[in-house]
PyMOL Python script that loads the backbone (N, CA, C, O; Angstrom):
from pymol import cmd

cmd.read_pdbstr("""\
ATOM      1  N   UNK A   1     -18.526  15.770  36.346  1.00  0.00           N
ATOM      2  CA  UNK A   1     -17.567  14.845  36.886  1.00  0.00           C
ATOM      3  C   UNK A   1     -16.191  15.517  36.832  1.00  0.00           C
ATOM      4  O   UNK A   1     -15.706  15.842  35.748  1.00  0.00           O
ATOM      5  N   UNK A   2     -15.579  15.722  37.955  1.00  0.00           N
ATOM      6  CA  UNK A   2     -14.283  16.372  38.043  1.00  0.00           C
ATOM      7  C   UNK A   2     -13.203  15.320  38.248  1.00  0.00           C
ATOM      8  O   UNK A   2     -13.327  14.458  39.118  1.00  0.00           O
ATOM      9  N   UNK A   3     -12.133  15.390  37.439  1.00  0.00           N
ATOM     10  CA  UNK A   3     -11.062  14.405  37.623  1.00  0.00           C
ATOM     11  C   UNK A   3     -10.342  14.647  38.940  1.00  0.00           C
ATOM     12  O   UNK A   3     -10.351  15.763  39.461  1.00  0.00           O
ATOM     13  N   UNK A   4      -9.721  13.610  39.476  1.00  0.00           N
ATOM     14  CA  UNK A   4      -8.982  13.802  40.726  1.00  0.00           C
ATOM     15  C   UNK A   4      -7.799  14.734  40.473  1.00  0.00           C
ATOM     16  O   UNK A   4      -7.251  14.749  39.371  1.00  0.00           O
ATOM     17  N   UNK A   5      -7.403  15.505  41.474  1.00  0.00           N
ATOM     18  CA  UNK A   5      -6.279  16.416  41.281  1.00  0.00           C
ATOM     19  C   UNK A   5      -4.993  15.630  41.029  1.00  0.00           C
ATOM     20  O   UNK A   5      -4.821  14.513  41.517  1.00  0.00           O
ATOM     21  N   UNK A   6      -4.101  16.239  40.258  1.00  0.00           N
ATOM     22  CA  UNK A   6      -2.820  15.613  39.970  1.00  0.00           C
ATOM     23  C   UNK A   6      -2.003  15.572  41.246  1.00  0.00           C
ATOM     24  O   UNK A   6      -1.795  16.604  41.884  1.00  0.00           O
ATOM     25  N   UNK A   7      -1.541  14.400  41.623  1.00  0.00           N
ATOM     26  CA  UNK A   7      -0.740  14.223  42.833  1.00  0.00           C
ATOM     27  C   UNK A   7       0.716  14.517  42.489  1.00  0.00           C
ATOM     28  O   UNK A   7       1.341  13.778  41.728  1.00  0.00           O
ATOM     29  N   UNK A   8       1.248  15.588  43.046  1.00  0.00           N
ATOM     30  CA  UNK A   8       2.615  16.006  42.718  1.00  0.00           C
ATOM     31  C   UNK A   8       3.656  14.996  43.182  1.00  0.00           C
ATOM     32  O   UNK A   8       4.809  15.066  42.755  1.00  0.00           O
ATOM     33  N   UNK A   9       3.277  14.064  44.042  1.00  0.00           N
ATOM     34  CA  UNK A   9       4.233  13.045  44.460  1.00  0.00           C
ATOM     35  C   UNK A   9       4.373  11.959  43.402  1.00  0.00           C
ATOM     36  O   UNK A   9       5.324  11.178  43.436  1.00  0.00           O
ATOM     37  N   UNK A  10       3.414  11.905  42.446  1.00  0.00           N
ATOM     38  CA  UNK A  10       3.503  10.959  41.339  1.00  0.00           C
ATOM     39  C   UNK A  10       4.595  11.411  40.374  1.00  0.00           C
ATOM     40  O   UNK A  10       5.069  12.546  40.427  1.00  0.00           O
ATOM     41  N   UNK A  11       4.974  10.498  39.499  1.00  0.00           N
ATOM     42  CA  UNK A  11       5.930  10.857  38.468  1.00  0.00           C
ATOM     43  C   UNK A  11       5.347  11.942  37.580  1.00  0.00           C
ATOM     44  O   UNK A  11       4.131  12.064  37.437  1.00  0.00           O
ATOM     45  N   UNK A  12       6.232  12.723  36.989  1.00  0.00           N
ATOM     46  CA  UNK A  12       5.840  13.787  36.080  1.00  0.00           C
ATOM     47  C   UNK A  12       5.200  13.180  34.841  1.00  0.00           C
ATOM     48  O   UNK A  12       5.770  12.277  34.229  1.00  0.00           O
ATOM     49  N   UNK A  13       4.037  13.657  34.470  1.00  0.00           N
ATOM     50  CA  UNK A  13       3.361  13.163  33.279  1.00  0.00           C
ATOM     51  C   UNK A  13       3.763  14.008  32.088  1.00  0.00           C
ATOM     52  O   UNK A  13       3.553  15.221  32.077  1.00  0.00           O
ATOM     53  N   UNK A  14       4.338  13.371  31.094  1.00  0.00           N
ATOM     54  CA  UNK A  14       4.738  14.086  29.890  1.00  0.00           C
ATOM     55  C   UNK A  14       3.562  14.132  28.926  1.00  0.00           C
ATOM     56  O   UNK A  14       2.932  13.114  28.640  1.00  0.00           O
ATOM     57  N   UNK A  15       3.284  15.311  28.441  1.00  0.00           N
ATOM     58  CA  UNK A  15       2.195  15.513  27.494  1.00  0.00           C
ATOM     59  C   UNK A  15       2.795  16.154  26.258  1.00  0.00           C
ATOM     60  O   UNK A  15       3.469  17.180  26.353  1.00  0.00           O
ATOM     61  N   UNK A  16       2.558  15.565  25.111  1.00  0.00           N
ATOM     62  CA  UNK A  16       3.130  16.091  23.881  1.00  0.00           C
ATOM     63  C   UNK A  16       2.255  17.195  23.297  1.00  0.00           C
ATOM     64  O   UNK A  16       1.044  17.230  23.515  1.00  0.00           O
ATOM     65  N   UNK A  17       2.887  18.084  22.559  1.00  0.00           N
ATOM     66  CA  UNK A  17       2.130  19.139  21.893  1.00  0.00           C
ATOM     67  C   UNK A  17       1.223  18.545  20.817  1.00  0.00           C
ATOM     68  O   UNK A  17       0.177  19.117  20.508  1.00  0.00           O
ATOM     69  N   UNK A  18       1.609  17.416  20.249  1.00  0.00           N
ATOM     70  CA  UNK A  18       0.777  16.742  19.247  1.00  0.00           C
ATOM     71  C   UNK A  18      -0.549  16.323  19.878  1.00  0.00           C
ATOM     72  O   UNK A  18      -1.616  16.521  19.297  1.00  0.00           O
ATOM     73  N   UNK A  19      -0.468  15.745  21.070  1.00  0.00           N
ATOM     74  CA  UNK A  19      -1.686  15.323  21.758  1.00  0.00           C
ATOM     75  C   UNK A  19      -2.544  16.524  22.140  1.00  0.00           C
ATOM     76  O   UNK A  19      -3.763  16.498  21.968  1.00  0.00           O
ATOM     77  N   UNK A  20      -1.913  17.572  22.656  1.00  0.00           N
ATOM     78  CA  UNK A  20      -2.651  18.777  23.042  1.00  0.00           C
ATOM     79  C   UNK A  20      -3.349  19.367  21.823  1.00  0.00           C
ATOM     80  O   UNK A  20      -4.532  19.701  21.888  1.00  0.00           O
ATOM     81  N   UNK A  21      -2.629  19.496  20.717  1.00  0.00           N
ATOM     82  CA  UNK A  21      -3.225  20.060  19.506  1.00  0.00           C
ATOM     83  C   UNK A  21      -4.416  19.231  19.035  1.00  0.00           C
ATOM     84  O   UNK A  21      -5.437  19.784  18.627  1.00  0.00           O
ATOM     85  N   UNK A  22      -4.286  17.908  19.091  1.00  0.00           N
ATOM     86  CA  UNK A  22      -5.361  17.014  18.654  1.00  0.00           C
ATOM     87  C   UNK A  22      -6.596  17.165  19.541  1.00  0.00           C
ATOM     88  O   UNK A  22      -7.718  17.220  19.038  1.00  0.00           O
ATOM     89  N   UNK A  23      -6.397  17.232  20.847  1.00  0.00           N
ATOM     90  CA  UNK A  23      -7.520  17.348  21.785  1.00  0.00           C
ATOM     91  C   UNK A  23      -8.197  18.713  21.646  1.00  0.00           C
ATOM     92  O   UNK A  23      -9.425  18.801  21.640  1.00  0.00           O
ATOM     93  N   UNK A  24      -7.402  19.768  21.534  1.00  0.00           N
ATOM     94  CA  UNK A  24      -7.980  21.109  21.372  1.00  0.00           C
ATOM     95  C   UNK A  24      -8.792  21.176  20.080  1.00  0.00           C
ATOM     96  O   UNK A  24      -9.887  21.738  20.066  1.00  0.00           O
ATOM     97  N   UNK A  25      -8.267  20.610  19.003  1.00  0.00           N
ATOM     98  CA  UNK A  25      -9.003  20.595  17.733  1.00  0.00           C
ATOM     99  C   UNK A  25     -10.328  19.840  17.872  1.00  0.00           C
ATOM    100  O   UNK A  25     -11.359  20.290  17.372  1.00  0.00           O
ATOM    101  N   UNK A  26     -10.295  18.707  18.544  1.00  0.00           N
ATOM    102  CA  UNK A  26     -11.515  17.921  18.741  1.00  0.00           C
ATOM    103  C   UNK A  26     -12.544  18.698  19.569  1.00  0.00           C
ATOM    104  O   UNK A  26     -13.738  18.668  19.269  1.00  0.00           O
ATOM    105  N   UNK A  27     -12.079  19.387  20.605  1.00  0.00           N
ATOM    106  CA  UNK A  27     -13.004  20.179  21.432  1.00  0.00           C
ATOM    107  C   UNK A  27     -13.591  21.338  20.631  1.00  0.00           C
ATOM    108  O   UNK A  27     -14.773  21.652  20.771  1.00  0.00           O
ATOM    109  N   UNK A  28     -12.773  21.977  19.789  1.00  0.00           N
ATOM    110  CA  UNK A  28     -13.276  23.077  18.966  1.00  0.00           C
ATOM    111  C   UNK A  28     -14.317  22.585  17.965  1.00  0.00           C
ATOM    112  O   UNK A  28     -15.310  23.269  17.717  1.00  0.00           O
ATOM    113  N   UNK A  29     -14.098  21.406  17.391  1.00  0.00           N
ATOM    114  CA  UNK A  29     -15.087  20.833  16.474  1.00  0.00           C
ATOM    115  C   UNK A  29     -16.378  20.497  17.214  1.00  0.00           C
ATOM    116  O   UNK A  29     -17.472  20.709  16.692  1.00  0.00           O
ATOM    117  N   UNK A  30     -16.247  19.978  18.418  1.00  0.00           N
ATOM    118  CA  UNK A  30     -17.420  19.666  19.225  1.00  0.00           C
ATOM    119  C   UNK A  30     -18.187  20.937  19.586  1.00  0.00           C
ATOM    120  O   UNK A  30     -19.418  20.942  19.587  1.00  0.00           O
ATOM    121  N   UNK A  31     -17.464  22.008  19.890  1.00  0.00           N
ATOM    122  CA  UNK A  31     -18.110  23.282  20.219  1.00  0.00           C
ATOM    123  C   UNK A  31     -18.999  23.769  19.077  1.00  0.00           C
ATOM    124  O   UNK A  31     -20.060  24.350  19.306  1.00  0.00           O
ATOM    125  N   UNK A  32     -18.554  23.526  17.849  1.00  0.00           N
ATOM    126  CA  UNK A  32     -19.322  23.976  16.681  1.00  0.00           C
ATOM    127  C   UNK A  32     -20.608  23.175  16.500  1.00  0.00           C
ATOM    128  O   UNK A  32     -21.539  23.627  15.833  1.00  0.00           O
ATOM    129  N   UNK A  33     -20.656  21.991  17.094  1.00  0.00           N
ATOM    130  CA  UNK A  33     -21.819  21.118  16.884  1.00  0.00           C
ATOM    131  C   UNK A  33     -22.881  21.223  17.971  1.00  0.00           C
ATOM    132  O   UNK A  33     -23.952  20.630  17.842  1.00  0.00           O
ATOM    133  N   UNK A  34     -22.604  21.965  19.039  1.00  0.00           N
ATOM    134  CA  UNK A  34     -23.593  22.078  20.120  1.00  0.00           C
ATOM    135  C   UNK A  34     -24.357  23.393  20.004  1.00  0.00           C
ATOM    136  O   UNK A  34     -23.832  24.394  19.515  1.00  0.00           O
ATOM    137  N   UNK A  35     -25.595  23.369  20.459  1.00  0.00           N
ATOM    138  CA  UNK A  35     -26.408  24.581  20.411  1.00  0.00           C
ATOM    139  C   UNK A  35     -26.442  25.299  21.758  1.00  0.00           C
ATOM    140  O   UNK A  35     -26.711  26.499  21.809  1.00  0.00           O
ATOM    141  N   UNK A  36     -26.178  24.592  22.829  1.00  0.00           N
ATOM    142  CA  UNK A  36     -26.234  25.168  24.166  1.00  0.00           C
ATOM    143  C   UNK A  36     -25.030  26.077  24.414  1.00  0.00           C
ATOM    144  O   UNK A  36     -23.880  25.660  24.273  1.00  0.00           O
ATOM    145  N   UNK A  37     -25.313  27.308  24.781  1.00  0.00           N
ATOM    146  CA  UNK A  37     -24.240  28.250  25.112  1.00  0.00           C
ATOM    147  C   UNK A  37     -23.482  27.809  26.362  1.00  0.00           C
ATOM    148  O   UNK A  37     -22.271  28.006  26.459  1.00  0.00           O
ATOM    149  N   UNK A  38     -24.195  27.211  27.319  1.00  0.00           N
ATOM    150  CA  UNK A  38     -23.543  26.748  28.543  1.00  0.00           C
ATOM    151  C   UNK A  38     -22.552  25.622  28.253  1.00  0.00           C
ATOM    152  O   UNK A  38     -21.427  25.635  28.753  1.00  0.00           O
ATOM    153  N   UNK A  39     -22.969  24.659  27.452  1.00  0.00           N
ATOM    154  CA  UNK A  39     -22.073  23.556  27.104  1.00  0.00           C
ATOM    155  C   UNK A  39     -20.891  24.079  26.297  1.00  0.00           C
ATOM    156  O   UNK A  39     -19.751  23.673  26.523  1.00  0.00           O
ATOM    157  N   UNK A  40     -21.162  24.976  25.361  1.00  0.00           N
ATOM    158  CA  UNK A  40     -20.089  25.553  24.555  1.00  0.00           C
ATOM    159  C   UNK A  40     -19.073  26.280  25.441  1.00  0.00           C
ATOM    160  O   UNK A  40     -17.869  26.203  25.192  1.00  0.00           O
ATOM    161  N   UNK A  41     -19.545  26.976  26.461  1.00  0.00           N
ATOM    162  CA  UNK A  41     -18.638  27.682  27.374  1.00  0.00           C
ATOM    163  C   UNK A  41     -17.761  26.698  28.145  1.00  0.00           C
ATOM    164  O   UNK A  41     -16.568  26.943  28.329  1.00  0.00           O
ATOM    165  N   UNK A  42     -18.344  25.587  28.595  1.00  0.00           N
ATOM    166  CA  UNK A  42     -17.552  24.566  29.294  1.00  0.00           C
ATOM    167  C   UNK A  42     -16.518  23.931  28.365  1.00  0.00           C
ATOM    168  O   UNK A  42     -15.377  23.700  28.766  1.00  0.00           O
ATOM    169  N   UNK A  43     -16.913  23.655  27.140  1.00  0.00           N
ATOM    170  CA  UNK A  43     -15.974  23.075  26.176  1.00  0.00           C
ATOM    171  C   UNK A  43     -14.846  24.050  25.851  1.00  0.00           C
ATOM    172  O   UNK A  43     -13.692  23.648  25.701  1.00  0.00           O
ATOM    173  N   UNK A  44     -15.188  25.336  25.744  1.00  0.00           N
ATOM    174  CA  UNK A  44     -14.182  26.360  25.484  1.00  0.00           C
ATOM    175  C   UNK A  44     -13.192  26.451  26.644  1.00  0.00           C
ATOM    176  O   UNK A  44     -11.985  26.569  26.433  1.00  0.00           O
ATOM    177  N   UNK A  45     -13.710  26.395  27.861  1.00  0.00           N
ATOM    178  CA  UNK A  45     -12.846  26.414  29.038  1.00  0.00           C
ATOM    179  C   UNK A  45     -11.944  25.183  29.074  1.00  0.00           C
ATOM    180  O   UNK A  45     -10.763  25.278  29.406  1.00  0.00           O
ATOM    181  N   UNK A  46     -12.507  24.040  28.733  1.00  0.00           N
ATOM    182  CA  UNK A  46     -11.711  22.810  28.696  1.00  0.00           C
ATOM    183  C   UNK A  46     -10.603  22.926  27.656  1.00  0.00           C
ATOM    184  O   UNK A  46      -9.467  22.533  27.923  1.00  0.00           O
ATOM    185  N   UNK A  47     -10.911  23.453  26.487  1.00  0.00           N
ATOM    186  CA  UNK A  47      -9.903  23.630  25.440  1.00  0.00           C
ATOM    187  C   UNK A  47      -8.798  24.574  25.913  1.00  0.00           C
ATOM    188  O   UNK A  47      -7.618  24.321  25.670  1.00  0.00           O
ATOM    189  N   UNK A  48      -9.175  25.658  26.587  1.00  0.00           N
ATOM    190  CA  UNK A  48      -8.177  26.591  27.127  1.00  0.00           C
ATOM    191  C   UNK A  48      -7.283  25.919  28.163  1.00  0.00           C
ATOM    192  O   UNK A  48      -6.071  26.134  28.174  1.00  0.00           O
ATOM    193  N   UNK A  49      -7.877  25.108  29.031  1.00  0.00           N
ATOM    194  CA  UNK A  49      -7.100  24.415  30.059  1.00  0.00           C
ATOM    195  C   UNK A  49      -6.127  23.413  29.452  1.00  0.00           C
ATOM    196  O   UNK A  49      -4.978  23.322  29.883  1.00  0.00           O
ATOM    197  N   UNK A  50      -6.582  22.660  28.454  1.00  0.00           N
ATOM    198  CA  UNK A  50      -5.708  21.689  27.793  1.00  0.00           C
ATOM    199  C   UNK A  50      -4.587  22.431  27.066  1.00  0.00           C
ATOM    200  O   UNK A  50      -3.424  22.034  27.146  1.00  0.00           O
ATOM    201  N   UNK A  51      -4.931  23.495  26.366  1.00  0.00           N
ATOM    202  CA  UNK A  51      -3.945  24.295  25.624  1.00  0.00           C
ATOM    203  C   UNK A  51      -2.852  24.818  26.554  1.00  0.00           C
ATOM    204  O   UNK A  51      -1.673  24.817  26.200  1.00  0.00           O
ATOM    205  N   UNK A  52      -3.250  25.263  27.740  1.00  0.00           N
ATOM    206  CA  UNK A  52      -2.287  25.855  28.674  1.00  0.00           C
ATOM    207  C   UNK A  52      -1.361  24.821  29.309  1.00  0.00           C
ATOM    208  O   UNK A  52      -0.397  25.189  29.982  1.00  0.00           O
ATOM    209  N   UNK A  53      -1.638  23.539  29.106  1.00  0.00           N
ATOM    210  CA  UNK A  53      -0.715  22.513  29.605  1.00  0.00           C
ATOM    211  C   UNK A  53       0.630  22.597  28.894  1.00  0.00           C
ATOM    212  O   UNK A  53       1.661  22.269  29.481  1.00  0.00           O
ATOM    213  N   UNK A  54       0.630  23.027  27.657  1.00  0.00           N
ATOM    214  CA  UNK A  54       1.839  23.067  26.837  1.00  0.00           C
ATOM    215  C   UNK A  54       2.237  24.485  26.449  1.00  0.00           C
ATOM    216  O   UNK A  54       3.421  24.822  26.449  1.00  0.00           O
ATOM    217  N   UNK A  55       1.249  25.318  26.118  1.00  0.00           N
ATOM    218  CA  UNK A  55       1.526  26.633  25.542  1.00  0.00           C
ATOM    219  C   UNK A  55       1.285  27.761  26.534  1.00  0.00           C
ATOM    220  O   UNK A  55       0.444  27.653  27.427  1.00  0.00           O
ATOM    221  N   UNK A  56       2.048  28.862  26.362  1.00  0.00           N
ATOM    222  CA  UNK A  56       1.821  30.058  27.177  1.00  0.00           C
ATOM    223  C   UNK A  56       0.790  30.942  26.473  1.00  0.00           C
ATOM    224  O   UNK A  56       0.248  30.557  25.437  1.00  0.00           O
ATOM    225  N   UNK A  57       0.520  32.123  27.029  1.00  0.00           N
ATOM    226  CA  UNK A  57      -0.515  32.994  26.481  1.00  0.00           C
ATOM    227  C   UNK A  57      -0.166  33.516  25.087  1.00  0.00           C
ATOM    228  O   UNK A  57      -1.055  33.931  24.343  1.00  0.00           O
ATOM    229  N   UNK A  58       1.115  33.498  24.729  1.00  0.00           N
ATOM    230  CA  UNK A  58       1.537  33.951  23.408  1.00  0.00           C
ATOM    231  C   UNK A  58       1.546  32.820  22.379  1.00  0.00           C
ATOM    232  O   UNK A  58       1.911  33.036  21.223  1.00  0.00           O
ATOM    233  N   UNK A  59       1.146  31.617  22.794  1.00  0.00           N
ATOM    234  CA  UNK A  59       1.120  30.485  21.886  1.00  0.00           C
ATOM    235  C   UNK A  59       2.462  29.798  21.728  1.00  0.00           C
ATOM    236  O   UNK A  59       2.635  28.960  20.842  1.00  0.00           O
ATOM    237  N   UNK A  60       3.407  30.146  22.579  1.00  0.00           N
ATOM    238  CA  UNK A  60       4.730  29.539  22.539  1.00  0.00           C
ATOM    239  C   UNK A  60       4.783  28.392  23.546  1.00  0.00           C
ATOM    240  O   UNK A  60       4.175  28.476  24.613  1.00  0.00           O
ATOM    241  N   UNK A  61       5.507  27.322  23.211  1.00  0.00           N
ATOM    242  CA  UNK A  61       5.639  26.221  24.180  1.00  0.00           C
ATOM    243  C   UNK A  61       6.298  26.713  25.467  1.00  0.00           C
ATOM    244  O   UNK A  61       7.206  27.544  25.430  1.00  0.00           O
ATOM    245  N   UNK A  62       5.835  26.194  26.602  1.00  0.00           N
ATOM    246  CA  UNK A  62       6.470  26.512  27.876  1.00  0.00           C
ATOM    247  C   UNK A  62       7.930  26.063  27.816  1.00  0.00           C
ATOM    248  O   UNK A  62       8.284  25.219  26.994  1.00  0.00           O
ATOM    249  N   UNK A  63       8.761  26.610  28.664  1.00  0.00           N
ATOM    250  CA  UNK A  63      10.180  26.252  28.704  1.00  0.00           C
ATOM    251  C   UNK A  63      10.338  24.740  28.818  1.00  0.00           C
ATOM    252  O   UNK A  63       9.676  24.097  29.632  1.00  0.00           O
ATOM    253  N   UNK A  64      11.219  24.182  27.997  1.00  0.00           N
ATOM    254  CA  UNK A  64      11.482  22.754  28.025  1.00  0.00           C
ATOM    255  C   UNK A  64      10.586  21.953  27.105  1.00  0.00           C
ATOM    256  O   UNK A  64      10.877  20.786  26.841  1.00  0.00           O
ATOM    257  N   UNK A  65       9.507  22.534  26.607  1.00  0.00           N
ATOM    258  CA  UNK A  65       8.582  21.783  25.758  1.00  0.00           C
ATOM    259  C   UNK A  65       9.174  21.480  24.392  1.00  0.00           C
ATOM    260  O   UNK A  65       8.857  20.444  23.807  1.00  0.00           O
ATOM    261  N   UNK A  66      10.041  22.371  23.857  1.00  0.00           N
ATOM    262  CA  UNK A  66      10.642  22.121  22.554  1.00  0.00           C
ATOM    263  C   UNK A  66      11.464  20.844  22.564  1.00  0.00           C
ATOM    264  O   UNK A  66      11.375  20.041  21.635  1.00  0.00           O
ATOM    265  N   UNK A  67      12.269  20.649  23.610  1.00  0.00           N
ATOM    266  CA  UNK A  67      13.094  19.455  23.706  1.00  0.00           C
ATOM    267  C   UNK A  67      12.229  18.211  23.867  1.00  0.00           C
ATOM    268  O   UNK A  67      12.510  17.175  23.263  1.00  0.00           O
ATOM    269  N   UNK A  68      11.177  18.309  24.679  1.00  0.00           N
ATOM    270  CA  UNK A  68      10.296  17.173  24.886  1.00  0.00           C
ATOM    271  C   UNK A  68       9.575  16.806  23.603  1.00  0.00           C
ATOM    272  O   UNK A  68       9.399  15.623  23.311  1.00  0.00           O
ATOM    273  N   UNK A  69       9.156  17.794  22.836  1.00  0.00           N
ATOM    274  CA  UNK A  69       8.469  17.523  21.578  1.00  0.00           C
ATOM    275  C   UNK A  69       9.411  16.831  20.599  1.00  0.00           C
ATOM    276  O   UNK A  69       8.998  15.916  19.887  1.00  0.00           O
ATOM    277  N   UNK A  70      10.674  17.259  20.557  1.00  0.00           N
ATOM    278  CA  UNK A  70      11.654  16.627  19.683  1.00  0.00           C
ATOM    279  C   UNK A  70      11.866  15.170  20.088  1.00  0.00           C
ATOM    280  O   UNK A  70      11.937  14.291  19.230  1.00  0.00           O
ATOM    281  N   UNK A  71      11.967  14.914  21.382  1.00  0.00           N
ATOM    282  CA  UNK A  71      12.158  13.550  21.865  1.00  0.00           C
ATOM    283  C   UNK A  71      10.946  12.700  21.523  1.00  0.00           C
ATOM    284  O   UNK A  71      11.100  11.536  21.154  1.00  0.00           O
ATOM    285  N   UNK A  72       9.739  13.256  21.637  1.00  0.00           N
ATOM    286  CA  UNK A  72       8.522  12.520  21.328  1.00  0.00           C
ATOM    287  C   UNK A  72       8.506  12.146  19.850  1.00  0.00           C
ATOM    288  O   UNK A  72       8.193  11.008  19.501  1.00  0.00           O
ATOM    289  N   UNK A  73       8.845  13.106  18.972  1.00  0.00           N
ATOM    290  CA  UNK A  73       8.856  12.838  17.536  1.00  0.00           C
ATOM    291  C   UNK A  73       9.916  11.793  17.185  1.00  0.00           C
ATOM    292  O   UNK A  73       9.679  10.922  16.348  1.00  0.00           O
ATOM    293  N   UNK A  74      11.090  11.880  17.830  1.00  0.00           N
ATOM    294  CA  UNK A  74      12.156  10.915  17.559  1.00  0.00           C
ATOM    295  C   UNK A  74      11.755   9.510  17.959  1.00  0.00           C
ATOM    296  O   UNK A  74      12.147   8.542  17.308  1.00  0.00           O
ATOM    297  N   UNK A  75      10.967   9.388  19.039  1.00  0.00           N
ATOM    298  CA  UNK A  75      10.569   8.070  19.538  1.00  0.00           C
ATOM    299  C   UNK A  75       9.484   7.446  18.660  1.00  0.00           C
ATOM    300  O   UNK A  75       9.323   6.225  18.639  1.00  0.00           O
ATOM    301  N   UNK A  76       8.744   8.286  17.937  1.00  0.00           N
ATOM    302  CA  UNK A  76       7.627   7.781  17.122  1.00  0.00           C
ATOM    303  C   UNK A  76       8.051   7.178  15.828  1.00  0.00           C
ATOM    304  O   UNK A  76       7.210   6.720  15.055  1.00  0.00           O
TER     305      UNK A  76
END
""", "prot")
cmd.dss("prot")
cmd.show_as("cartoon", "prot")
cmd.util.cbc("prot")
cmd.orient("prot")
């Protein structure tokens, strides 16, 4: 099941690094519990895709993410 593509005409969806970290951790835990290499590969790809929503290849937040994360923490 593939989600519908993000419509760029919609408002910008803010995603916090806290949420990304939580989802990536959950996917990594799920990967450890499956025996199928195919399923594990899909879960690994999903974790990489979610991770790249916030972080670059060096593990640093994309430009502007630091300010957004601070605003998210302040609002909580």
